[in-house]
C-alpha positions, 0 to 999 in steps of 0.5 A: 473103639476104646478111643471113642469110649474115652471121648464119650466119657469125657463129654459126659463128665464135662456135661455133668460138671456144667449141670452141677454148676448151673444147679448150684447157681440156681439154688443160690439165686433161689435162696437169696430170693426166698430170704428176701421174701421172708424178710419182707413178709415178716417185718411188713415194711414197705420199701423206702419211697423217694422223698416227696418234692416240696412244691413252690408257691408260684404266686400268692395274694395276701389279705388283712382279716377282721380279727378285732374285738372292742370291749367295754367294762362299766364298773359301779364305783359306789361305796358298796362296791369295793370288795366286788371290784377287787374280786372282779379284777383278780378274777379277770386273769383267767378271762384275759388269758384267753386273749393273751394266749393268742397274738392274732386277736386285735382287741381294745379294752376300755373302762367306764364308771357309772353316772348320777343323772340327778346330781350331774344332769341328764346326758345331751349330746349337744350340751355345751361342753364348757358348762358341763366340764365345769360341773364335772370334769374340772371339779375332778370329782367324777369321771367325764360322762362317756369318756374312758378312764385313764389306765393305771398299773403298778407295773410301769413297764407294762403301762408304758407299753400301752403308749399312753392310750386310755384303753388296753391293747394286746401288748406285753403284760397287758393282764397286769394293766387290766387287773389294776385299771379295773379297780376303779375305787369307790366314791363315798356319797354325801347328800347335799343341796348346794352345787358348791358343797357337791363339787368341793367334797373330795369323794363325791359318790353317786346316789342315783347310779345310772349305767345307761347314760355313760354307754349312750354317751360313749356310743353317741359319736358313732351312731348312724342315726345321729341327725346333723352330725356333732356340733362344735363344742358339744359334749358328743364331740368332746367324747369322740376326741377323748376316746379317739381310735378306740371304737371300730365299726367292723369289730365285735363289741362286748359290753360288761356291766358290773354292779350291785345295784340297778340303773336309775329308772328316772334317767333320760337314757332308758333301756329302750333308748340304749338298745336303740343306739346299739341297733343304729351302729350298722353292726350285726347284732350277733357281733354284740355281746352283753354281760351283766354281773349283778345281784338278783333277788334269789342271790341275796345273803344278809347274814354270815361272814363278810365274804358270804354276805351279798346285799344289793344296793337297790334295797337291802331285802333284794325284793326290787331286783335290777329290773332295768338292767335285766330289761336291757339284757332281755331286749338285746337278746331278743334282737339277736345279741349274745347275752349272759347274766352272771351272779356278782357274789357267785363263782363267775370266773370260769363262765366269764372266761368261757364267754371270752373264748366264744368272743374270740372264736367268733372272730374271723369265723367265715372268710370268703375269697372270690378267685376271679373270672380269669381263673377257671373252676377247679376240679375237686381232686385238683384243689389241694394240688393247686392251692394252699392257704396260710395264716402268716407262716402257718399252713391252714388245713384243707377240710370239709364242711364246717370244720376249722380250716378252708375248703373250695366251692367250685360252684362259686369258684371261691375259697371259704375259710371257716373258724380260723381262730379255732385252728390248731397250728403246729407253731405260733402265729405272729401278731399282725399276720396276714391271710395268704392264698398261694398257687402251685400252678402258673396258670392260676393267677391270683392277682384278681382274687378278693375278699367278698365276705369277712 
């Protein structure tokens, strides 16, 4: 009996020992689990995720977008304009900075001065160049009608970077060239009844300032309503050659007139005639901007310091007003052009810079890319996984509606890029960059994709 009791006692001890270790193990495991749970809940930190695999662009297509702007500044060079010219040129820094801060805008800036149709004759696109050149160009007493002025700058390196063109492009230090070139200088008027006296006088200024003829002469070679083309030896042919490569039909056009006077009412090129040639350029009116820096009757100041006095050149009391220029601006506005009238003696710098930003932002405002019949319409949720849009090396964000970026239209099976110049990229976009559309899927072949609107 005692041996049986000892056996039972030993088995009970073995069982208790085993149970104790199993309980200890369960307790330890529970402690670890509870500790982990408490740490997770108290810190609210999700477990680390695997790094997302970067997708590779399997095929892409590139497009050259329309980012062009042509700007004409027509500056009054009459004797009363000296201080206005200096003030305007110095105030242009802020305007120029709008275009300097981005390398994407392909701009041309050219400068014209006013004409005197009474002294030098009316503009005729088919007028014989030889006689006209004798009266104006070779005498070197006036800028040739419709021909852009040569650039000038105290910064020789910046001037050289413009490659001897008679217009300014987006090259390094273009701001200093623009500032200096806008100071066209003034010509003192001398009344004379003889041709010999007029051409021999060293500073033959205008008596009857004409601002419409230079613009008309400049635009004449590009007008689609021109009948019979340009005759050999004609002034229009000469202007086209002298201003070679400046004007681009696909570019936005911005015209700024700076004067303390008005355009001569008796000029053969009237306000309606200038509007007519602008309308004939086969350019959307919304792509044309007209700015007038002028003195209106309510802005005339006849007493005070030299800086405070603001006297117009169309009558010292200002009662007449720059009616012809205002009529031109009004006609262009009614046709859908962007227009602005600014006070020549006032604080126009901020507003001018704002206009520059508007012109820049309208560049590449909508680009539509048809993907092609070989690519089936994509499902809404799969677009971002299948396609990407880049401007140069910078990725364009996918957006909805009219925001700056791109979206996909399944109904038309096309990509729409909106307000590209307003997109805030994390890095700079290099000059001359192309728009790139890439596919992450082999089945999406972009070879037949094409721009259908730009």
